[in-house]
MARFI-290780 format. One record per residue (C-alpha): residue in three letters; x, y, z. Coordinates in pm, whole numbers, plus 50000, padded with zeros to 5 digits. Example, Ala and Ser with C-alpha at 12.3 -4.5 7.8 and 13.67 -1.06 7.14 Angstrom:
! MARFI-290780
ALA512304955050780;SER513674989450714;
END
This chain:
! MARFI-290780
MET917360707470713;GLN914090718370863;PRO912910751670722;SER911570779970930;HIS907940770170869;PRO906020738770759;SER908130721470496;THR907180716670135;SER910560703870022;ALA909760666870023;ALA907430644469832;PRO903980640669989;MET904100616870283;GLY900720600370224;ALA901110563570306;ALA904720568170413;ALA903730562670775;ARG902890526670678;ASP905460521570403;PRO908580543770409;LEU909030538770034;ALA905510550369950;GLY905450584369781;LEU909140584169681;ASN909860593469323;PRO912000569069117;ALA915300586969187;GLN914600589769559;ARG913660552969570;GLU916880543469392;ALA918950562069652;VAL917030547169945;LEU917270511469811;HIS921040513869766;PHE922570490270022;GLU926310484070008;GLY929130501569827;PRO929820538669766;ALA927090561569635;LEU926860597969534;VAL923430614369552;LEU923360647269361;ALA920440663569536;GLY919140695569381;ALA917640722869595;GLY914280712769743;SER914520677169608;GLY913760659569938;LYS917290648970029;THR916560648470402;ARG913770623770341;VAL916110602370133;LEU918750601870408;THR916350594070691;THR914410567970494;ARG917620550570392;ILE918850549070751;ALA915480535570865;ARG915630509370590;LEU919160499070688;VAL917930492871042;GLU914520477970971;HIS915070458570646;HIS918780450170651;ARG918980445771030;VAL921910469671067;ASP922580478771430;PRO922130516971470;MET925520516671647;GLN927060508271309;ILE925720539771143;LEU927450573671137;ALA925490602870990;VAL927260636170933;THR925090667270897;PHE925760703870826;THR924300717371153;ASN923540703171496;LYS919900712471445;ALA919790691271129;ALA921240661971324;GLY918510664571586;GLU915790666571323;MET917270636771139;ARG917150615971457;GLU913530626471520;ARG912450616771167;ILE914160582871189;THR912490576871525;ARG909080583771367;LEU909810560271077;LEU911040532071300;GLY908650537471589;TYR911580537571829;GLU914800557171883;PRO917890544471695;LYS920040542772008;GLY923770541371950;MET923720558971612;TRP926140587971588;ALA924640618571418;GLY926130653271419;THR928360678171244;PHE931960670371158;HIS933060691771451;ALA930660675771700;ILE931680640671592;GLY935340650771595;ALA934950664171950;ARG933340631472057;LEU936120610471908;LEU938760633572053;ARG937340631772406;ALA937490593772387;HIS941200595172298;ALA942240628472448;HIS945290613172616;LEU946790605572274;MET946830643072205;GLY948110654172544;ARG944690664472676;THR942150652372927;PRO938540645472825;ASN937340678172981;PHE939390699572740;THR938090734272649;ILE937060742572294;TYR938480777172226;ASP936400801172021;GLU938060825771784;ASP938710851772055;ASP940400826572284;ALA942480812771998;LEU943430848071892;ASN944600856572244;THR946730825172248;VAL948300834871916;LYS949070869672053;ARG950930854372349;VAL952980831972121;MET953770862271905;GLU954870881372212;LYS957190852772302;HIS958850856271959;GLY958950894371972;ILE956470898071685;GLN954550930571717;PRO950800930471634;LYS951320963671453;GLU953730946371217;VAL951640915371145;ALA947960912471238;PRO947370883471481;LYS944090876171304;SER945970871070977;ILE948360846871144;LEU945500827571303;SER943710825970968;ALA946850812870794;ILE947300786171061;SER943630776771030;ASP944030772470653;ALA947130751270708;LYS945390728970962;ASN942390723370739;ALA944730714370454;LEU946560690370693;VAL949830709570651;SER951960703770961;PRO954040731471125;ARG957240715370996;GLU955930713170639;TYR954610748770660;GLY958040760970767;GLU959660743270473;LEU957210759370231;ALA957370794670379;MET958970817970125;ASP957810853570197;PRO958040874870514;PHE954440868370618;THR954540830370588;LYS957930829970758;THR956380848971048;VAL953500823971060;ALA956060795971056;LYS957490809371383;VAL954100809971558;TYR952540777971422;PRO954870752671592;ASP954400768871934;LEU950620771071917;GLU949970734171981;PRO952150732572297;ALA950390763672430;LEU947000748072369;ARG948100715172518;GLN949270732972833;ALA945840749372862;ASN944090715872796;ALA942360733272507;VAL941730728672137;THR940700752671863;PHE937680747971641;ASP939990735171366;ASP941580710071603;LEU938230692371636;LEU938860680471279;THR942640678371252;LEU943400660571580;PRO940930631871520;VAL942440626771175;GLU945900627271333;ILE944760600771583;LEU943280578671309;ARG946430581571099;ALA948930575971381;HIS947100548171568;PRO946000519871336;HIS944230501171616;VAL942000531371685;LEU941210534871313;ALA940440497871284;GLY938080500071580;TYR936050528171427;GLN936060512371081;HIS934710480471233;ARG932060499171429;PHE930800522571156;ARG929830499370871;PHE927690526370708;LEU928690562770671;LEU926320589570539;VAL927440625470477;ASP925130654470398;GLU926180686870221;TYR929270669470087;GLN929950697469839;ASP931040719570129;THR933660696270276;ASN937300706570294;HIS940440685370278;VAL940530674270641;GLN936820664670628;PHE937460645470308;GLU940300626770478;PHE938100619170782;VAL935470603170554;ARG938090584670351;LEU939690569770660;LEU936490558670831;GLY934860545270514;GLY937950529170372;GLN937340493670498;THR933790487070377;GLY933350514670120;ASN929760518570239;VAL929890556170203;MET926900575670075;VAL927440612770029;VAL924610636569947;GLY925240670769806;ASP924790695669527;ASP927790709269344;ASP925600738369235;GLN925310748769601;SER929020747669689;ILE929470782269846;TYR932210778870107;GLY935390778969900;TRP936460810570086;ARG936810790070403;GLY938500760070249;ALA935680739070104;ASP936850720269795;ILE934240714369527;ARG936510687769377;ASN935490664569662;ILE932080660569501;LEU933090665669138;ASP935760638369164;PHE933920614869401;GLU934270584669172;LYS938060589069161;THR938190582969536;TRP935430556569535;PRO935600538069199;GLY932390521469088;ALA930230544569296;ALA926540546169214;VAL925390581069109;VAL921800592269159;ARG920410626169059;LEU917480641069248;GLU916040666969012;GLU912370669169107;ASN911880700269317;TYR909080700869575;ARG909800735769705;SER909580762569439;THR907230772769161;PRO908220767768795;ASN908970804868748;VAL911540804869028;LEU913140772568905;GLU913360784768546;LEU915450814468660;ALA917610792168884;ASN918320767968599;VAL919240795768356;VAL921530812968607;ILE923490781968711;ALA923850769368352;GLU926440796968301;ASN928870778268529;ALA931350755168356;GLY932590736268665;ARG929520715068742;ARG928260679768693;GLY925020691968545;LYS921370686868634;THR918100705168578;LEU915540711068850;ARG911990701668754;ALA909060717368934;THR906310696069086;ARG904240725969196;PRO901810745068974;ALA902820777468808;GLY902960807869035;GLU903920844369014;ARG906760855868794;VAL909990867868950;SER910040905569011;LEU913180925168920;VAL913060959269087;GLY915340989369045;ALA915521013969335;LEU917081048369368;ASP919271039969667;ASP919571015169953;ARG916971033670162;ASP914501033769875;GLU915240996769823;ALA914520989470191;ASP911281009470182;PHE910130990169876;VAL910830956870046;VAL908930966170362;ASP906020980970162;GLU905720948269969;ILE905710928570293;ALA902920950970425;ALA900900947170105;ARG901220909470102;ARG900360906970469;ALA897170926070406;GLY896220910770072;GLU897230874570131;ASN896820871470507;ARG900480862170550;VAL902460862170874;LEU905880878570907;ARG907810845970930;HIS906830839070568;PHE909240866370455;ALA913030864870425;ILE915340892770313;LEU918710880770183;TYR921860900470106;ARG925500894270016;THR927170912170309;ASN926060918870667;ALA926610956270621;GLN923550957570394;SER921170949870681;ARG921330985070830;SER918851002170592;LEU916560971770600;GLU916530971270979;GLU915721008470991;ALA912811003970749;LEU911420974670950;ARG911720994471273;ARG909851023971122;ARG907021000271038;ALA907320984271386;TYR907790949771230;PRO909700925071447;TYR912640908671274;ARG915380883571353;LEU918900889471234;VAL920760857171163;GLY924550857971171;SER924990890871359;VAL926100890471722;ARG925460855271846;PHE923860851072186;TYR927040834572313;ASP929140863872190;ARG927440889172418;ARG929780902372686;GLU927770890972987;ILE927370856272837;ARG931060853772754;ASP931890863373114;LEU929760835873266;MET930810810273004;ALA934460817973086;TYR933730811073453;LEU932140777773356;LYS935120769173134;LEU937520775773420;ILE935390754773658;ALA935350726173405;ASN938990729773302;PRO941290746173563;ALA944120747173307;ASP942240771673082;GLY944460802473098;GLU942300823572865;ALA939230818273083;PHE941280827673392;ARG942490859973231;ARG938970869973127;VAL937240865773463;VAL939900870573730;ASN938870907173752;VAL935170903773656;PRO933460918873847;LYS936290942773928;ARG938070930574238;GLY941330949974223;ILE943370924474024;GLY944730945673740;ASP946810936973435;THR950050941273626;SER949010915473885;VAL947840891473613;ASP951160895373430;GLN953000887373753;ILE950900856073805;ALA951430845773442;ALA955200850573469;ARG955400829073783;ALA953100802873629;GLY955300801273320;ALA958450797673528;MET956850770073736;GLY955250752973435;ILE951770753073587;PRO948370767773488;LEU947430802873600;LEU944750790973842;GLU947170767274010;ALA949710795474040;ALA947010817574193;ARG946500791074462;SER950160793374559;ALA950790813674874;GLU954240821874738;VAL952770837174423;ARG950110856274613;GLU952720870574851;SER954370887874557;LEU951230908574495;ARG950100939774672;PRO947800933074972;ALA944490942674808;ALA945160920774504;ARG946390892574731;THR943110891574924;ALA940940894674612;LEU942830866674436;ALA942350843274733;GLU938590850374729;PHE938430844274352;VAL940250810874381;ASN937930800974665;VAL934840807574449;ILE936200786774162;ASP937240757874386;LYS933900757574567;LEU931920756974242;ARG934260731274089;ALA933590708174385;ALA929840712974342;ALA929780708873962;PRO929560670573943;ASN926520669574172;VAL924320698174046;GLY922700708173718;VAL924370734373503;ASP921510758673567;GLU921920755273943;LEU925670759573907;LEU925090791773712;ARG922710805273976;GLU925270798174248;LEU927950815074038;VAL925860846273973;ASP925120849374344;ALA928690842474457;ILE930240869774240;LYS927240893674274;TYR927030895773896;GLY923650913273902;ASP925180942474096;HIS928020942873844;LEU925580946473552;LYS923690974673725;ALA926930993473784;GLU928020990073421;GLY925241009173252;PRO921571015573177;ASP921160983872967;TRP921590961973273;GLN918000949173259;GLU918380936272902;ARG921720920572991;GLY920130905173298;GLU917470889473074;ASN920270874372867;VAL921730858973183;ARG918330844473271;SER918060830172918;LEU921460813872964;ILE920280797573288;ASP917040786073124;GLY918990770472838;ALA921310753073083;ALA918290737973258;GLU917400720072933;THR920820704372893;VAL920760666572864;ILE923450641972765;GLU922510623872445;ASP923070586872387;GLY923590579572755;GLY926710600672780;GLU930100602072614;VAL933500593572756;GLY934540621172996;LEU931530642672910;THR929800656473220;PRO926640677873195;LEU928860708773225;ASP931220696372952;HIS928240688572729;PHE926740722972784;LEU930010740472703;GLN930570719772389;LYS927030725672264;ALA927350763172322;THR930660764572137;LEU929460745171833;VAL926020761071796;ALA925440779071467;GLY923290809871409;VAL920760789471210;ASP920550763771491;ALA919010789771720;LEU916370800671467;ASP912920797571625;PRO910610783471354;ASN907520797271528;ALA908670833071588;ASP906500856771385;ALA909230879571256;VAL910840888270924;THR914140869870876;LEU917230889170765;MET920400870670674;THR923230867170426;MET922770841770150;HIS925440820070313;ASN923320817870627;ALA920190810170423;LYS921610777070304;GLY919160748970378;LEU916230771770461;GLU913110780470262;PHE910450807470278;PRO907250815070085;VAL908440850069991;VAL912110859169943;PHE913790892269863;ILE917360890969725;THR918690926369766;GLY921750944469637;LEU922180927369299;GLU924870951969187;ASP928290947969034;GLY931000950069298;LEU928560939669569;PHE927100907869422;PRO929230894769273;LEU932010910069478;ALA934430930569272;ARG937380907469329;ALA935440877769186;TYR935920891268835;ASP939650884668866;ASP939160847668939;PRO936860825368729;LYS936550800169014;GLN935440826969258;LEU933010841269004;GLU931450806868966;GLU931120803969344;GLU929410838069356;ARG926990825869090;ARG926330794369294;LEU925540816969589;PHE923030835669372;TYR921510801969279;VAL921230792969649;GLY919440825769715;ILE916990820469429;THR916110785169537;ARG915180796169892;ALA911910810069748;GLU908850787969747;GLU906200810269591;LYS907470845169519;LEU910930859269453;TYR911960895769433;ILE915400906769313;THR916330942869385;HIS919210966069307;ALA919891002769370;GLU921331030469158;GLN923291043769458;ARG924361027369781;LEU925751042170100;ARG929081025670180;ASN931481038370443;GLY929561070870469;GLU929651078370094;LYS927041074669823;MET928481050569567;GLN927061048469216;SER926061013269117;ARG924950993168818;PRO922920961068805;SER924850928968859;GLY926520911768569;PHE924590880668674;LEU921520897168521;ASP923150903168182;GLY921890881267902;LEU918890867968093;ALA915750866267882;PRO913260894167965;GLY910500868067995;LEU912060855468318;PHE911090887268506;ASP908490913168569;LYS910640944668563;LYS909770976568746;LEU911251007568903;THR910321022569235;LEU908621056469227;LYS911811073969341;ALA913891056269076;ARG911411066068804;SER911361102368908;SER914991107369014;GLY917031078668871;ARG919611079168597;ALA918651072268238;PHE920151037468229;MET917531025268475;SER914681032868238;GLY915121000168055;LEU913500983068351;GLY910251001668330;GLY909020987768000;GLY909910951868071;GLY911460948967726;GLY914920948167579;SER917360919567561;GLY919030927767889;ARG922400920767727;GLY923620956567737;GLU923990962167361;ARG925250996767287;GLY922631021167177;ASP919731006267374;ARG918651017267720;SER919220984467898;TRP921880975468150;GLY925450982668050;SER924631007067771;SER926531039467733;SER923631058567887;TRP924321045568237;GLY926101076268359;SER928781101968307;ARG932471094868341;SER932511109868689;GLU929651087068793;ARG931591056868678;SER934671064768888;THR933681041769171;GLY934881009569324;ASN932310991469114;ASP934101002068797;ARG936600974868855;ALA933890948768858;ALA932270962168544;ARG935620962668362;GLY936770928368460;GLY939470940468697;GLN940570972968528;THR939821007668665;GLY940751044068624;PHE941031047468245;GLU942301081168137;GLY941031101167838;GLY937531105367700;ASP934371085067736;ASP935691052967583;PHE932991026367634;SER934780999067437;TRP935280979067758;ILE931540974167819;ASP931030945667572;ASN934120929067721;LYS932920925668083;PRO933280890868234;SER929530886768279;ASN929180884867900;ARG931570855767859;ARG931900820667995;PRO934220818068297;GLY937770810268197;THR937700828367862;PRO940590853267833;VAL939680890267840;ASN941070912067562;LEU941620943267769;PRO941860977867611;THR945350989267526;SER944791024767652;MET945571017368014;PRO947701040368227;ALA951381032868245;SER951101026468616;MET949020995468541;LYS951280979768279;ARG953390950668395;ARG956610935768271;PRO956830897668238;GLY956960882668584;GLY954570908068730;VAL957120935368810;PRO955780971168784;GLU957390993568523;GLN958691015968801;GLU960560999469084;VAL959101002069434;GLY960831028869633;GLU960741065169732;GLY959051085969468;VAL957261057169299;ALA954461069969077;LEU950911062469183;GLY948261062768915;LYS944501062268908;GLY943431026268861;MET946681012368999;ARG946470981169216;VAL948170986669553;ARG948620968969884;HIS948240983970232;GLU949690965570533;LYS946440967970730;PHE943650969970473;GLY945060945870212;THR944810951069836;GLY942720976869656;THR942400999369352;ILE943211036669344;ALA940041055769258;GLU941221091669301;LEU944381111969368;ALA944591147369504;GLY947551169969583;SER951241162669542;GLY954221151569746;PRO953971133270080;ASP950801152470175;ALA948941140269867;LYS945761121169937;VAL944691089269768;ARG941251073669770;ILE941321035669746;ASP938561010169695;PHE939760980569898;ASP938830945169793;ASP937490936770139;GLU933890948970119;GLU933800954870493;ILE936620980270456;GLY935320995670134;ARG936661029770030;LYS939321047270238;THR941051080970194;LEU944731079670297;VAL947711103170310;VAL950301089870065;GLY953291098670284;LYS951931078270575;ALA950091049970402;LYS953181029470302;LEU951481017469986;GLU953130991669764;PRO952170982569407;GLU950490948669400;ILE952690922969231;GLU950540900269022;
END
């Protein structure tokens, strides 16, 4: 993937313009020269994998005379697909017309449009985003009498999404449902597909599951694609899930000419269904596969790579490789302790200012990474105080802004008159006197007649049932949609948008809504400008008009896709969003237990390994200089929470870092931080020294935080004196998977009988104890940090596992807490 500035992550090009193989190292050459049969390329960070992929495709076309139409290349982002096509065009000297290149979802959408009739759709189906899908789920729940207060619609949608990506059908899900929640999901799941089919819509997940369903159920369609795509190349294979695995297996099954490129050490999407076993067990699926390791790194300095190699070596579930630097030695990694998150942010911005002045750097050379989006607030404030422009990746997407969603819903309804969610969103935008009651009446009549909402709104009989003002407004709305729908095939999307904005007087609507109307108006103009650039690639797809293409592209765009490589601004993003990017100077902030790794990771060795892989990804984004920062205190949910350095830092040799404290941390920080200042010590947290994890890190009251649970490997709230026996037992000091010998002095409320049943049965009067694991119907699972008062008015303070929820104070009598059954 193209970085956000001139790339250094490939071998020098040199004579490559004349000979594509020139300048390749031996491993890269081996991968490029591979012709037929399966192959696994284990490509370490910054090892030039994009060059390997593009050079191999160019060689297939130029040397082996493979028709580009017989090549399918799957990338991680749409931007990467475009850049891949551009590189191949430069290598060949002409465009590889007919080659399919795109993300799994983009390719799935293309295949689905070609065979939409097999899934009860037309080629102009709408791709629902999460909000549209959520609204559809709510309507199905309403049909079954399931109240959103009882079961969160988002939880149901998430469960259905997981089932789809695991290729579990509604019938199979119903057979497997055992508990109240899954039984509720089993009621909604079977009715979701008919509702989507009626709206001529698909969800994001359907772009993967429906193509696989077509390929499985229609052998002639599968045979046609297997015959067409003789060569299949898949990038970022470590992040594929089950349905993506099945898609690759089906399409590549005839020839076996499947080359996957990936890095098991960068598998970071298990939380959304990615299965690292796809890459670890590749040879089981494709026996006799060639395996090539790309270990020469062209991106980072030796000091950065040494830390990366040491960190990832702690993981047991990996194939194993060691990155080797090709660049000369650079600066050592800086490990910085700050007093709090504001002090941390000030340090980061001060360093950026110093390096700008001393090294003549521009702002786009700097990236600030963090584990959770909530951490960006202090960093943004510090950048604003310095008046430094910045770009926030992964926050509110352009297409998620209200004014953009309004106009996109209009376009969706124009393209697909059956789209009920689009109708509901815009029928009263701008306000035209068609309230919820009128919409419910239209929906009821549409349901009874078995027709879409827009078609029902056209019916004079339906309109007559409404009050006069709504009747007139509805007729005008339908007229606007029909007029624009008639014009759509003959005008550009930008012109269609201009006509729409004028027809509904959307500018007046924005002015009436508030003082930010000018900024929102600029967003509308940006939307029109983007629509003007819409072109149909590859000469068009079946059923894909310019409007369809524009809508699909907007739905599938990722935050990283929209990153302007030339914008001179500091980049802020989570480490998940940083995947595939690189920057000269990188700050990894918030390296604290309970934040990175997340507290719940200590309960699951697999999740802890994924968190460590995420740390590895963050480290390997740095080309020249890497800073790692942590704070003694952090503001979370309005409270100052005491912190301790991440367990990922335990046991690392002091020679890997230059350690320092900020001025505020030196003057005001706790004693345990002082081990950073001298740059010495083992860093292993032996008792009696002043390094991380020693008994000097704070009083008992300071340790009573949500991060305790992380430090203690899942246990919290120990009663009695200052017993520090648990420190040497923390998960960060052992290999993942090794059992933890927990202290025996735990409160009775935490002891479990065999089978996971609490000692006291759940019911009225159940004892709650500090450190007890509980479940809340809305906030999920968490650990009791504090208790105050008695009886039903007692208050309990809980550190919830979801970091976005954090710590909450609840009234026991109203919270309906249940002990978590392990």
